[in-house]
C-alpha positions as CSV (number, residue, x, y, z in Angstrom):
1,M,30.0,15.6,-6.7
2,I,27.7,12.6,-7.0
3,D,30.7,10.2,-6.8
4,K,31.4,11.5,-3.2
5,V,27.8,11.1,-2.3
6,I,27.6,7.5,-3.6
7,S,30.9,6.7,-1.9
8,R,29.6,7.9,1.4
9,L,26.5,5.8,1.1
10,E,28.5,2.7,0.2
11,K,30.7,3.2,3.3
12,G,27.7,3.8,5.5
13,K,25.7,0.7,4.7
14,Q,25.9,-0.9,8.1
15,G,25.1,2.3,9.9
16,S,22.0,2.7,7.7
17,V,20.8,-0.8,8.6
18,D,21.4,-0.2,12.3
19,E,19.2,2.9,12.1
20,L,16.5,1.1,10.2
21,T,16.6,-1.7,12.8
22,D,15.9,0.9,15.6
23,F,13.1,2.3,13.6
24,L,11.5,-1.1,13.0
25,R,11.6,-1.9,16.7
26,I,8.9,0.8,17.3
27,P,5.4,-0.9,17.1
28,S,3.7,2.0,15.3
29,V,0.4,0.2,14.6
30,S,-2.0,3.0,13.7
31,A,-5.1,0.8,13.8
32,D,-4.7,-0.1,17.5
33,P,-5.4,2.6,20.1
34,A,-3.1,0.7,22.5
35,H,-0.2,1.8,20.3
36,K,-0.9,5.6,20.4
37,G,2.2,6.2,22.4
38,D,4.3,4.1,20.0
39,M,3.0,6.2,17.1
40,R,4.2,9.4,18.8
41,K,7.6,7.7,19.5
42,A,8.0,6.7,15.8
43,A,7.2,10.3,14.7
44,D,9.7,11.7,17.2
45,W,12.4,9.2,16.1
46,L,11.9,10.1,12.4
47,A,11.8,13.8,13.0
48,K,15.1,13.7,15.0
49,K,16.8,11.6,12.3
50,M,15.7,14.1,9.6
51,Q,17.0,17.0,11.7
52,A,20.3,15.2,12.2
53,A,20.5,14.7,8.5
54,G,20.2,18.5,8.0
55,V,16.5,18.8,7.2
56,D,14.3,21.4,8.9
57,A,11.8,18.9,10.3
58,E,8.8,19.2,12.6
59,I,6.0,17.2,14.0
60,M,2.6,18.6,13.0
61,E,-0.6,17.6,14.7
62,T,-3.8,16.2,13.2
63,K,-7.0,15.0,14.8
64,G,-5.4,11.6,14.6
65,H,-1.7,10.6,14.6
66,P,0.9,13.2,13.9
67,I,2.5,14.0,10.6
68,V,6.3,14.5,10.2
69,C,7.1,17.3,7.8
70,G,10.4,18.7,6.6
71,E,12.1,20.8,4.0
72,R,15.4,21.8,2.6
73,L,15.2,24.7,0.2
74,D,18.7,25.3,-1.2
75,N,17.9,26.3,-4.8
76,D,15.9,29.4,-5.6
77,G,14.1,28.8,-8.9
78,G,15.0,25.1,-9.0
79,P,12.6,22.2,-9.0
80,T,10.9,21.2,-5.8
81,V,10.4,17.6,-5.0
82,L,8.0,16.4,-2.2
83,V,8.8,12.9,-0.8
84,Y,5.8,11.1,0.8
85,G,5.9,8.0,3.0
86,H,4.2,6.6,6.1
87,Y,5.7,5.5,9.4
88,D,2.6,3.5,10.6
89,V,2.5,-0.2,10.0
90,Q,-0.1,-3.0,9.8
91,P,-1.1,-5.0,12.9
92,P,1.2,-8.0,13.2
93,D,-1.5,-10.6,13.6
94,P,-1.6,-13.6,13.5
95,L,1.4,-13.6,15.8
96,D,1.7,-17.4,15.9
97,E,2.6,-17.4,12.2
98,W,5.7,-15.2,12.7
99,E,9.0,-17.1,12.8
100,T,10.5,-14.3,14.9
101,S,9.0,-11.4,16.9
102,P,7.5,-8.9,14.5
103,F,9.1,-5.9,16.3
104,E,12.5,-7.5,17.0
105,P,14.2,-7.2,13.6
106,V,16.5,-10.0,12.5
107,I,18.5,-10.4,9.3
108,K,18.0,-13.7,7.4
109,N,19.5,-14.5,4.1
110,G,20.3,-10.8,3.4
111,K,16.7,-9.7,4.3
112,I,15.6,-7.7,7.4
113,V,12.5,-9.4,8.9
114,A,10.1,-7.2,10.8
115,R,6.7,-5.5,10.5
116,G,7.1,-2.4,8.4
117,S,10.4,-3.3,6.9
118,S,9.1,-3.0,3.4
119,D,5.8,-1.2,4.0
120,D,6.9,1.5,4.4
121,K,9.7,2.3,6.9
122,G,12.5,0.7,5.0
123,Q,11.5,2.3,1.7
124,L,10.9,5.9,3.0
125,Y,14.1,5.8,4.9
126,T,16.2,5.5,1.7
127,H,15.3,9.1,0.9
128,V,16.3,10.4,4.3
129,K,19.7,8.7,3.9
130,A,20.2,10.0,0.4
131,V,19.6,13.5,1.5
132,E,21.8,13.1,4.5
133,A,24.7,11.9,2.3
134,W,24.2,14.9,-0.1
135,L,24.3,17.4,2.7
136,A,27.2,15.7,4.5
137,E,29.4,15.9,1.3
138,T,28.2,19.1,-0.3
139,G,26.5,21.2,2.4
140,R,23.5,21.8,0.1
141,L,21.1,20.1,-2.3
142,P,21.0,20.8,-6.0
143,I,17.2,20.9,-5.8
144,N,14.5,21.9,-3.2
145,M,13.1,19.0,-1.2
146,K,10.1,18.7,1.1
147,F,8.9,15.7,3.1
148,I,5.6,14.5,4.5
149,F,5.6,11.3,6.4
150,E,2.2,10.4,7.8
151,G,1.0,8.0,10.5
152,E,-2.4,6.9,9.1
153,E,-1.8,5.4,5.7
154,E,-2.7,1.9,7.0
155,V,-6.1,3.3,8.2
156,S,-6.9,5.1,4.9
157,S,-5.1,8.4,5.6
158,V,-8.3,9.7,7.2
159,H,-6.8,13.1,8.2
160,L,-4.3,13.7,5.4
161,G,-6.6,15.2,2.9
162,D,-7.6,18.0,5.2
163,F,-3.9,18.5,6.2
164,L,-3.0,18.9,2.6
165,K,-5.7,21.5,2.0
166,E,-4.7,23.4,5.1
167,N,-1.0,23.3,4.2
168,R,-1.3,23.6,0.4
169,K,1.2,26.5,0.2
170,K,3.7,24.9,2.5
171,L,3.7,21.7,0.5
172,A,3.7,23.3,-3.0
173,C,6.0,21.3,-5.3
174,D,6.7,20.3,-8.9
175,V,6.5,16.5,-8.4
176,I,5.9,14.0,-5.7
177,I,8.0,10.9,-5.0
178,V,6.5,7.8,-3.2
179,S,8.5,4.7,-2.5
180,D,5.8,2.3,-1.2
181,T,5.4,-0.1,-4.1
182,S,7.4,-3.0,-5.6
183,Q,9.8,-3.9,-8.3
184,F,8.6,-6.1,-11.0
185,A,10.8,-9.0,-9.8
186,P,14.2,-9.5,-8.2
187,G,16.8,-7.7,-10.3
188,L,14.0,-6.0,-12.3
189,P,13.2,-2.5,-10.9
190,A,10.2,-0.7,-12.0
191,I,8.4,2.7,-12.0
192,T,4.7,2.2,-11.3
193,Y,2.4,4.4,-13.4
194,G,-1.0,3.0,-12.3
195,L,-2.6,1.8,-9.0
196,K,-6.0,0.4,-8.2
197,G,-8.6,2.2,-6.1
198,L,-10.5,0.7,-3.2
199,S,-14.0,0.3,-1.8
200,Y,-14.2,-1.6,1.6
201,L,-17.3,-2.6,3.4
202,E,-18.6,-4.9,6.1
203,I,-21.8,-7.0,5.8
204,R,-23.6,-8.0,8.9
205,I,-26.5,-10.5,8.9
206,T,-28.7,-11.0,11.9
207,G,-31.3,-13.7,12.3
208,P,-32.7,-15.0,15.7
209,S,-32.1,-12.9,18.9
210,A,-29.8,-15.6,20.2
211,D,-28.1,-18.8,19.0
212,L,-30.7,-21.5,18.6
213,H,-30.6,-25.3,18.9
214,S,-30.2,-26.6,15.3
215,G,-32.3,-29.6,16.0
216,S,-35.2,-27.8,17.7
217,F,-35.3,-24.8,15.3
218,G,-33.6,-26.0,12.1
219,G,-35.8,-25.6,9.1
220,S,-38.0,-23.0,10.7
221,V,-35.7,-20.0,10.8
222,A,-33.1,-18.7,8.3
223,N,-29.5,-19.4,9.2
224,P,-27.5,-16.1,8.9
225,A,-24.3,-18.0,8.1
226,N,-26.1,-19.8,5.2
227,V,-27.6,-16.6,3.9
228,L,-24.2,-14.9,4.0
229,A,-22.5,-17.7,2.2
230,K,-25.1,-17.6,-0.6
231,I,-24.8,-13.8,-1.0
232,I,-21.0,-14.1,-1.2
233,A,-21.1,-17.1,-3.6
234,G,-23.3,-15.1,-5.9
235,M,-20.9,-12.2,-6.3
236,H,-18.9,-13.9,-9.1
237,D,-20.1,-15.9,-12.1
238,E,-18.5,-19.0,-13.6
239,K,-16.2,-16.8,-15.7
240,G,-14.8,-14.9,-12.7
241,R,-16.7,-11.7,-13.5
242,I,-18.3,-9.7,-10.7
243,T,-22.1,-9.9,-10.9
244,I,-23.0,-6.6,-9.3
245,P,-25.1,-4.7,-12.0
246,G,-23.3,-1.7,-13.3
247,F,-19.9,-2.7,-11.8
248,Y,-18.0,-2.6,-15.1
249,D,-19.7,0.4,-16.6
250,D,-16.9,2.9,-16.1
251,V,-13.9,0.5,-16.3
252,K,-11.1,2.0,-18.5
253,N,-9.9,-0.8,-20.7
254,L,-6.2,-1.6,-21.3
255,E,-4.6,0.2,-24.2
256,D,-3.2,-2.0,-27.0
257,W,0.4,-0.9,-26.2
258,E,-0.1,-1.9,-22.6
259,R,-1.2,-5.4,-23.4
260,K,1.7,-5.8,-25.9
261,E,4.2,-4.5,-23.3
262,Y,2.8,-6.8,-20.6
263,A,3.1,-9.8,-22.9
264,K,6.8,-9.1,-23.2
265,L,7.5,-9.1,-19.5
266,P,9.5,-11.9,-18.1
267,F,6.6,-13.3,-16.1
268,D,6.6,-16.9,-15.1
269,E,3.1,-18.1,-14.3
270,E,4.3,-21.3,-12.6
271,E,6.8,-19.4,-10.4
272,Y,4.1,-17.0,-9.5
273,R,1.8,-19.9,-8.6
274,E,4.5,-21.3,-6.4
275,I,4.9,-18.0,-4.6
276,T,1.2,-17.8,-3.8
277,G,1.0,-21.4,-2.7
278,V,-2.2,-22.2,-4.6
279,P,-2.7,-25.3,-6.6
280,V,-4.1,-23.5,-9.7
281,L,-4.3,-19.8,-10.6
282,W,-7.7,-18.3,-11.0
283,G,-9.2,-15.1,-12.4
284,E,-11.5,-13.3,-14.9
285,E,-11.7,-15.1,-18.2
286,G,-10.1,-13.3,-21.2
287,Y,-7.2,-11.7,-19.4
288,T,-3.7,-12.8,-18.4
289,T,-2.6,-13.0,-14.8
290,V,-0.7,-9.8,-15.1
291,E,-3.6,-8.0,-16.7
292,R,-6.0,-9.2,-13.9
293,R,-3.6,-8.1,-11.2
294,W,-2.8,-4.6,-12.6
295,A,-5.7,-3.5,-14.7
296,R,-8.9,-5.4,-13.9
297,P,-11.2,-4.7,-10.9
298,T,-11.6,-7.4,-8.3
299,L,-13.8,-8.3,-5.3
300,D,-12.6,-10.3,-2.4
301,V,-13.8,-11.4,1.0
302,N,-11.2,-10.4,3.5
303,G,-12.7,-12.0,6.5
304,I,-15.8,-14.0,7.4
305,W,-17.3,-14.9,10.8
306,G,-20.3,-16.5,12.3
307,G,-21.4,-19.3,14.6
308,Y,-19.3,-21.6,16.8
309,Q,-15.5,-21.5,16.2
310,G,-14.2,-23.6,19.1
311,E,-13.0,-27.2,19.4
312,G,-15.5,-30.0,18.8
313,A,-19.1,-29.7,17.8
314,K,-21.8,-27.3,18.9
315,T,-25.1,-27.7,17.0
316,I,-26.5,-24.2,16.7
317,I,-28.1,-21.8,14.3
318,P,-26.0,-18.7,14.8
319,A,-27.7,-15.5,15.7
320,R,-25.4,-13.5,13.4
321,A,-22.7,-13.7,10.7
322,G,-20.6,-11.2,8.9
323,A,-17.9,-10.6,6.3
324,K,-15.5,-7.8,5.3
325,V,-15.3,-7.2,1.6
326,S,-12.8,-5.2,-0.5
327,M,-13.2,-4.2,-4.1
328,R,-10.0,-3.1,-5.9
329,L,-11.0,-0.6,-8.6
330,V,-9.4,0.6,-11.9
331,P,-9.6,3.9,-13.8
332,D,-12.2,5.3,-14.2
333,Q,-14.3,3.6,-11.5
334,D,-15.5,5.8,-8.6
335,P,-15.4,4.2,-5.2
336,D,-18.5,6.1,-3.9
337,K,-20.5,4.9,-6.9
338,I,-19.2,1.3,-6.5
339,T,-20.1,1.3,-2.8
340,K,-23.6,2.3,-3.6
341,L,-23.9,-0.4,-6.4
342,F,-22.6,-3.0,-3.9
343,E,-25.1,-2.0,-1.2
344,K,-28.0,-2.0,-3.7
345,Y,-27.0,-5.5,-5.0
346,V,-26.6,-7.1,-1.6
347,R,-29.9,-5.7,-0.4
348,S,-31.6,-7.0,-3.5
349,V,-30.5,-10.6,-2.8
350,T,-30.9,-10.6,1.0
351,P,-34.1,-12.5,2.0
352,E,-36.6,-10.9,4.4
353,S,-36.0,-13.7,6.9
354,V,-32.9,-11.9,8.2
355,R,-31.8,-8.4,9.0
356,L,-29.0,-6.8,7.0
357,E,-26.6,-4.1,7.9
358,I,-23.9,-2.8,5.5
359,I,-21.1,-0.6,6.9
360,P,-18.9,1.3,4.4
361,M,-15.4,1.5,5.9
362,H,-13.1,3.3,3.6
363,G,-12.0,3.7,0.0
364,G,-9.8,5.5,-2.5
365,K,-9.7,6.5,-6.1
366,P,-7.6,4.6,-8.7
367,F,-4.5,6.3,-10.0
368,L,-3.1,6.5,-13.6
369,I,-0.6,8.9,-15.1
370,D,1.1,9.3,-18.5
371,P,4.5,7.6,-18.2
372,K,6.1,10.2,-20.5
373,S,7.6,13.2,-18.7
374,V,11.0,14.6,-17.8
375,F,10.5,13.4,-14.3
376,F,9.9,9.9,-15.5
377,E,13.0,10.2,-17.7
378,K,15.2,11.3,-14.8
379,A,13.8,8.7,-12.5
380,S,14.4,5.9,-15.0
381,E,18.0,7.1,-15.4
382,A,18.5,7.3,-11.6
383,I,17.2,3.8,-11.0
384,E,19.3,2.4,-13.8
385,K,22.4,4.0,-12.1
386,G,21.3,2.6,-8.6
387,F,20.3,-0.9,-9.6
388,G,22.3,-1.3,-12.8
389,V,19.2,-2.2,-14.8
390,K,16.8,0.0,-16.7
391,P,13.4,0.0,-14.9
392,L,10.2,-1.4,-16.4
393,L,6.9,0.5,-16.6
394,I,4.3,-1.3,-14.6
395,R,1.0,-1.0,-12.8
396,E,0.2,-2.4,-9.4
397,G,-2.9,-4.0,-7.9
398,G,-2.6,-2.3,-4.6
399,S,-4.0,1.1,-3.6
400,I,-2.3,4.3,-2.5
401,P,-5.3,6.6,-2.3
402,I,-3.3,9.6,-1.5
403,T,-1.8,9.8,-5.0
404,E,-5.1,11.0,-6.4
405,T,-5.6,13.3,-3.5
406,F,-2.1,14.8,-4.2
407,R,-3.3,15.5,-7.8
408,E,-6.5,17.1,-6.7
409,V,-5.1,19.3,-3.9
410,L,-1.5,20.1,-5.0
411,G,-2.0,19.8,-8.8
412,V,1.0,17.6,-9.4
413,D,1.7,14.0,-10.4
414,T,3.4,11.3,-8.4
415,L,6.4,9.1,-9.2
416,L,6.0,5.7,-7.7
417,L,9.5,4.4,-7.2
418,G,9.2,1.1,-5.3
419,W,12.2,-0.7,-3.9
420,G,10.3,-3.7,-2.5
421,Q,9.4,-7.1,-3.9
422,N,6.1,-8.7,-4.5
423,D,7.0,-11.5,-2.0
424,D,8.1,-9.2,0.8
425,K,4.9,-10.4,2.7
426,T,3.7,-6.9,3.4
427,H,0.5,-7.1,5.5
428,S,1.4,-10.7,6.3
429,P,3.5,-12.5,8.9
430,N,7.2,-12.5,8.3
431,E,7.3,-9.3,6.4
432,H,10.8,-8.6,5.1
433,F,12.9,-6.2,3.0
434,D,16.0,-7.2,1.0
435,L,18.9,-5.2,2.2
436,G,20.4,-5.2,-1.3
437,D,17.2,-3.4,-2.5
438,F,17.4,-1.1,0.5
439,H,20.9,0.0,-0.4
440,K,20.2,0.2,-4.2
441,G,17.1,2.2,-3.5
442,T,19.1,4.7,-1.4
443,L,21.7,5.0,-4.3
444,S,18.8,5.6,-6.8
445,A,17.3,8.3,-4.5
446,A,20.7,10.0,-4.3
447,H,21.2,9.8,-8.1
448,L,17.7,11.3,-8.7
449,I,18.6,14.3,-6.6
450,G,21.6,14.9,-8.7
451,L,19.9,14.3,-12.0
452,L,17.0,16.6,-11.2
453,G,19.4,19.3,-10.0
454,A,21.3,19.1,-13.3
């Protein structure tokens, strides 16, 4: 039976790419109110494709962007798998750094280049195509499958938690599958068993009521940009550790077996450095690059502003300055606690000569599961069949806060089966997705249906 399904997918490769191209043309940017209509268009497109594949799909409203749900329940008493993904994408800015239009997909060197190609339209669509092939060849699935594709993942899934609670019975399942992560490297697929959490805040520093002449007023009033720079500079010590008191109190340290397994990975530091484009790698002392990325907390300034930004010179003391800061957290750190520690620290080092405002924006809990279960076993087997290589077990430095919400609300674990690559430039200009990975991911998804059904 599976042979016919795989054969159908192999023959339909170009059609799958054409459909993905249409999907990627829709600028479903959830963060921009100007794209509200495009969000609805993307949800409609996805629901219709699922229906055409044979899935009972519907669009369900939230207080924000709609959620596309679907189900195919063909096996009484059999396992039920819930597939999660998101059809919203990051803003394409800065536009001048794109080599091609972000919403006019092009194929270059075997990769489809467009915003959302890897994160997450291309990856989620592999599961739709796998189900379509199964139903086209057999008329039914050997397992029960449910789908939930949201439109707010890139804005912290603000309404998904309530949606899950309200639809707990409808979404009941035995395991959840998410394809929104990366392989370890080209040709080395992976199953991700851990993710970082997130605490995201904005700092605003205000000094004078308006910009002042730096000659007339310099030395008599505090410069908000100078104050902000000093606060930010003090957030790390010379060993790369974060200086916020209490920040590391709850950090779950790496297990010995993890450090041993990470050390065996075919990781090339020089190649990684070249990918990043930095002259020298940097990080917390006492840990390898892989360990820092996957299992140590971090703090980064994501944006900073203040003062004159135009051409030439303008001698002012700016009235205000600000920065956006993200902290990636590891088990067992709590984002609410870390947010409070951050606020307390920044207030303690801010001088009375300026006014301070701290705005918590969003966050999410870290995620870690035991990589030993029948679902992991079958997923590993499916990926090996699809990619021709046994997958590695890895963690990721990114955050998918909904994984912990799934555990809390639905009481099940999540399999993170990523088909992307670390250099897909997700969230950056020229995002792309290797079409070979797209097809192999689809084959793996189809094999997994068969293996779980068996």
